[in-house]
C-alpha distance (Angstrom), angle and dihedral (degrees) to the residues before:
residue distance angle dihedral
X1 . . .
X2 3.75 . .
X3 3.78 125.9 .
X4 3.72 124.1 -157.0
X5 3.80 133.7 -145.4
X6 3.84 119.7 -127.4
X7 3.87 88.6 -100.3
X8 3.85 90.2 58.3
X9 3.81 98.1 -106.5
X10 3.81 120.8 128.7
X11 3.79 113.5 -91.8
X12 3.80 115.6 -120.6
X13 3.81 113.3 -120.0
X14 3.83 112.1 -106.3
X15 3.82 94.4 -114.0
X16 3.78 91.4 53.6
X17 3.84 92.3 45.6
X18 3.87 89.6 50.4
X19 3.84 91.6 48.2
X20 3.82 90.9 49.2
X21 3.80 91.5 49.3
X22 3.81 92.0 47.9
X23 3.78 90.9 51.5
X24 3.84 91.7 48.8
X25 3.84 89.3 50.8
X26 3.87 90.6 48.5
X27 3.84 90.5 52.9
X28 3.81 91.2 51.3
X29 3.79 103.4 41.1
X30 3.84 110.1 19.4
X31 3.81 137.5 59.9
X32 3.75 94.6 -101.6
X33 3.88 139.0 136.4
X34 3.73 131.5 -151.1
X35 3.84 116.7 -143.0
X36 3.79 117.3 -162.7
X37 3.87 116.2 -168.7
X38 3.77 118.9 -154.7
X39 3.83 133.3 172.1
X40 3.79 109.3 -126.2
X41 3.76 98.0 -174.8
X42 3.81 130.8 9.4
X43 3.82 93.0 -171.8
X44 3.76 124.5 76.4
X45 2.92 120.9 -47.8
X46 3.80 87.6 43.3
X47 3.76 117.5 -158.7
X48 3.74 139.7 175.3
X49 3.80 136.2 -160.5
X50 3.75 131.4 -143.3
X51 3.80 116.6 -160.2
X52 3.84 109.3 -157.4
X53 3.81 115.8 -164.8
X54 3.84 119.7 -174.1
X55 3.79 120.2 -144.6
X56 3.84 122.1 -114.1
X57 3.84 89.7 -102.6
X58 3.78 94.0 72.9
X59 3.75 116.7 94.9
X60 3.83 95.6 173.3
X61 3.82 124.2 44.4
X62 3.83 98.2 -175.1
X63 3.80 91.3 106.5
X64 3.82 91.4 70.9
X65 3.77 94.8 61.1
X66 3.81 91.5 40.2
X67 3.80 92.2 52.3
X68 3.78 90.0 45.1
X69 3.87 91.1 51.7
X70 3.83 90.3 54.1
X71 3.80 89.5 48.3
X72 3.79 93.5 48.3
X73 3.81 92.5 51.6
X74 3.78 90.2 62.5
X75 3.76 101.4 30.3
X76 3.82 125.3 110.2
X77 3.79 95.1 -157.5
X78 3.79 128.2 76.8
X79 3.81 109.7 -111.7
X80 3.73 140.1 168.0
X81 3.79 133.8 -160.1
X82 3.83 122.7 -147.9
X83 3.82 124.7 -174.1
X84 3.84 108.3 -139.3
X85 3.79 94.8 179.6
X86 3.85 132.8 -24.2
X87 3.85 89.7 -80.3
X88 3.81 101.7 39.9
X89 3.76 134.3 58.7
X90 3.75 133.4 175.9
X91 3.79 121.3 -148.4
X92 3.85 116.2 -166.2
X93 3.76 115.9 -155.0
X94 3.80 114.9 -159.8
X95 3.74 137.8 -154.6
X96 3.84 120.8 -52.2
X97 3.73 138.3 117.0
X98 3.84 88.8 -108.9
X99 3.78 95.3 49.4
X100 3.78 94.2 119.0
X101 3.74 98.1 42.6
X102 3.77 91.1 49.5
X103 3.81 90.1 49.2
X104 3.80 88.7 52.4
X105 3.78 89.3 48.6
X106 3.77 91.6 56.4
X107 3.81 89.9 50.4
X108 3.81 89.6 50.8
X109 3.85 90.6 51.6
X110 3.80 89.9 55.6
X111 3.78 90.5 46.0
X112 3.78 89.3 53.8
X113 3.69 93.7 48.9
X114 3.82 94.5 47.8
X115 3.84 96.5 37.8
X116 3.75 91.9 -112.4
X117 3.76 96.1 -50.0
X118 3.84 95.2 136.2
X119 3.72 127.6 120.5
X120 3.81 112.1 -146.7
X121 3.77 120.6 -154.5
X122 3.83 112.6 -172.5
X123 3.83 92.3 -156.5
X124 3.78 105.8 173.7
X125 3.80 94.8 -24.0
X126 3.76 112.1 128.0
X127 3.80 98.6 -169.7
X128 3.82 111.1 117.8
X129 3.79 100.4 -177.9
X130 3.69 126.1 -155.5
X131 3.81 115.2 -35.9
X132 3.81 117.5 -107.3
X133 3.80 91.3 -122.6
X134 3.84 93.5 51.2
X135 3.76 113.3 138.0
X136 3.83 122.8 -176.5
X137 3.84 90.5 -147.1
X138 3.77 89.6 62.5
X139 3.79 94.0 57.4
X140 3.79 108.6 25.8
X141 3.83 124.0 50.9
């Protein structure tokens, strides 16, 4: 059932409002990054873009390029990082069969560096990944 605000807009459920407030608080007070994934082109050559936004708690952004360098050394996809401003970076992921898994690998590297303090925003990304309850024994005999 939908609830409406006095201005006629749909009211956000309490759990979504709480999550959004928590994320906003993290971006103001903690060492955290937000990663938004978007599909740039669905036609060949396919490409995606990750927008990486640093929280206000960061005084130094060198870790972004360092983490990206380690990712790029082992990646199979062509990619490029661009610094938009000291708090925002764009990473373009190019065409390859492993485009989505390498994108996920970069997010995992950031999670490892920041002890999981990463906010993921799927944006227009359609990649679902492997389910958390995936078990090889269920699918392969």
